[in-house]
C-alpha positions in Angstrom: 197.1 0.7 16.5 199.1 3.7 15.3 200.1 6.8 17.2 201.6 9.7 15.3 204.7 11.4 17.0 206.4 14.5 15.7 210.2 14.7 15.4 211.9 17.9 14.1 208.7 18.8 12.2 208.2 15.4 10.6 205.6 12.8 11.5 206.3 9.1 12.0 204.2 6.2 13.3 204.7 4.4 16.6 203.5 0.8 16.0 202.3 -0.7 19.2 201.3 -4.0 17.5 204.9 -5.3 17.5 207.9 -5.3 19.9 208.5 -4.7 23.5 208.0 -1.4 25.2 209.0 0.1 28.6 206.1 2.0 30.1 207.1 3.6 33.4 209.0 0.9 35.2 207.1 -2.0 33.5 208.1 -4.0 30.4 205.1 -4.6 28.1 205.0 -7.0 25.1 203.0 -5.8 22.1 200.2 -5.7 21.1 199.5 -2.8 23.5 196.2 -0.9 23.8 196.2 2.6 25.0 193.0 4.3 26.1 192.6 7.9 27.2 190.9 8.2 30.6 187.9 10.5 30.8 188.2 10.5 34.6 191.3 9.4 36.6 191.8 9.8 40.3 194.5 8.1 42.4 193.8 10.3 45.4 197.5 11.1 45.9 197.0 14.5 47.4 196.4 16.0 50.9 194.1 14.3 53.3 190.6 15.8 53.5 187.7 16.2 51.1 187.9 14.5 47.7 187.9 17.8 45.9 188.9 17.8 42.2 190.3 14.8 40.3 193.5 15.3 38.3 191.4 15.1 35.1 189.5 18.2 36.3 186.1 17.0 37.5 184.8 17.7 41.0 183.7 15.0 43.4 180.2 15.4 45.0 179.3 13.7 48.3 175.7 12.8 47.8 175.3 10.9 51.1 177.7 10.7 54.0 181.2 12.0 53.8 183.9 10.1 51.9 187.4 11.6 52.4 191.0 11.1 51.4 193.3 9.6 54.0 196.8 8.5 53.2 196.2 8.3 49.5 193.0 6.3 49.8 189.3 7.0 49.9 187.8 6.1 53.2 184.5 6.4 55.1 185.8 7.6 58.5 182.4 7.6 60.2 181.3 4.2 58.9 178.1 5.8 57.5 176.0 3.2 55.9 176.0 3.5 52.1 178.1 6.7 52.0 178.5 7.8 48.4 180.5 10.2 46.3 180.1 10.6 42.6 181.7 12.5 39.7 180.1 14.0 36.6 181.9 12.1 33.7 179.7 13.2 30.8 179.4 9.7 29.5 176.8 6.9 30.2 178.6 4.3 28.1 182.0 3.6 29.7 184.2 1.3 31.6 184.5 2.1 35.3 187.4 0.7 37.3 188.1 0.8 41.0 191.1 -0.7 42.9 190.3 -1.8 46.4 193.5 -2.3 48.6 191.3 -3.1 51.7 187.9 -4.5 50.8 185.1 -4.8 53.3 181.3 -5.6 52.9 179.5 -2.7 51.2 182.5 -1.6 49.2 181.1 -0.7 45.8 181.1 1.1 42.5 178.1 3.4 42.2 177.1 4.0 38.6 174.4 5.7 36.4 173.6 7.9 39.4 171.0 10.7 39.0 170.6 11.5 42.7 170.9 9.9 46.2 167.8 7.8 45.5 168.3 6.5 42.0 171.4 4.6 40.9 173.1 1.2 40.6 175.8 -0.4 42.7 178.2 -3.2 42.1 179.4 -4.3 45.5 181.1 -6.9 47.5 179.5 -8.6 50.6 180.8 -11.3 52.9 182.2 -13.9 50.5 180.3 -12.8 47.4 179.4 -10.0 45.0 176.1 -8.4 44.3 174.5 -6.0 41.8 171.7 -3.7 42.9 169.3 -1.2 41.3 168.0 1.6 43.5 164.8 3.4 42.4 163.3 6.1 44.6 165.5 4.7 47.4 164.2 1.1 47.1 166.8 -1.5 46.4 166.3 -4.4 44.0 168.8 -7.2 43.9 169.5 -8.0 40.2 172.6 -10.1 40.6 174.2 -12.4 43.2 177.4 -14.3 42.6 179.2 -16.6 45.0 181.9 -17.8 42.5 184.5 -15.2 43.6 185.4 -14.5 47.2 186.4 -10.8 47.6 190.0 -10.3 48.5 192.1 -7.2 49.4 193.6 -5.8 46.2 190.7 -6.7 44.0 190.0 -4.5 41.0 186.2 -4.1 40.3 185.0 -3.0 36.9 181.7 -2.1 35.4 181.3 -1.9 31.6 178.2 0.0 30.4 177.0 0.1 26.8 173.4 1.0 26.2 171.2 -1.3 28.3 174.1 -3.8 28.8 175.7 -3.9 32.2 178.7 -6.2 32.7 180.6 -6.4 36.0 184.1 -7.9 36.4 186.4 -8.7 39.3 190.1 -8.9 38.2 188.9 -9.3 34.6 186.5 -12.2 35.5 183.0 -11.7 34.4 180.7 -11.7 37.4 177.4 -10.2 36.1 176.0 -9.7 32.6 172.6 -8.2 32.6 170.2 -6.0 30.6 168.6 -3.0 32.3 167.3 0.2 30.9 166.9 2.1 34.2 168.9 5.4 34.2 170.5 4.4 30.9 171.5 8.0 30.1 172.9 8.9 33.5 176.5 10.1 33.5 177.4 10.3 37.2 179.5 7.5 38.5 181.6 7.0 41.7 182.3 5.2 44.9 180.2 3.9 47.8 181.6 2.6 51.1 180.0 1.2 54.2 182.9 0.2 56.5 185.3 2.6 58.2 188.0 -0.1 57.5 187.7 -0.2 53.7 190.2 1.7 51.5 189.8 2.3 47.8 191.9 4.1 45.2 192.6 4.3 41.4 189.2 5.3 40.2 189.2 5.3 36.3 186.5 6.0 33.7 187.2 5.2 30.1 184.8 5.7 27.2 183.4 2.6 25.5 184.3 2.5 21.8 
């Protein structure tokens, strides 16, 4: 990978395939991959409505009322299946969600068109599930007991055409083919429990 930097009018390459780099406070050994986030939100702003992500997109509560509290997204009323989404402009992407406090019904909502039509990748008591919602009717398309959810988990969904892959801490949990809502570009968060806390929502384009 090569990144071009300018120095006093000249261009020179930064080779991230070799060497050791300091990124923030962390030491990284090459090779290093750098991806530009389409959407990023760490929710490090005033308590209240989700509002606008640092990357400029507005959050939309499509059911219930998810809010920011202490730098996390929470569902203060414990509304079942409360959901908030963001228009990313991409259907093929990698969606990542960090979950400091995980509780049943904590999930990534993806390929959402409205409150009745979408997918969710979610944790339940002791396992993970993948659902498709069509006209409000849920269909279970994946159930995995191999990984017990834990506080601090990072959930990821990778979408590429009709391919849906779901990961927990880089472990593949589901790998399915499904054409429903394949072109939908709204993705986001759903929370059931008033105790759950999520942060670090990231969407990166699939290349």
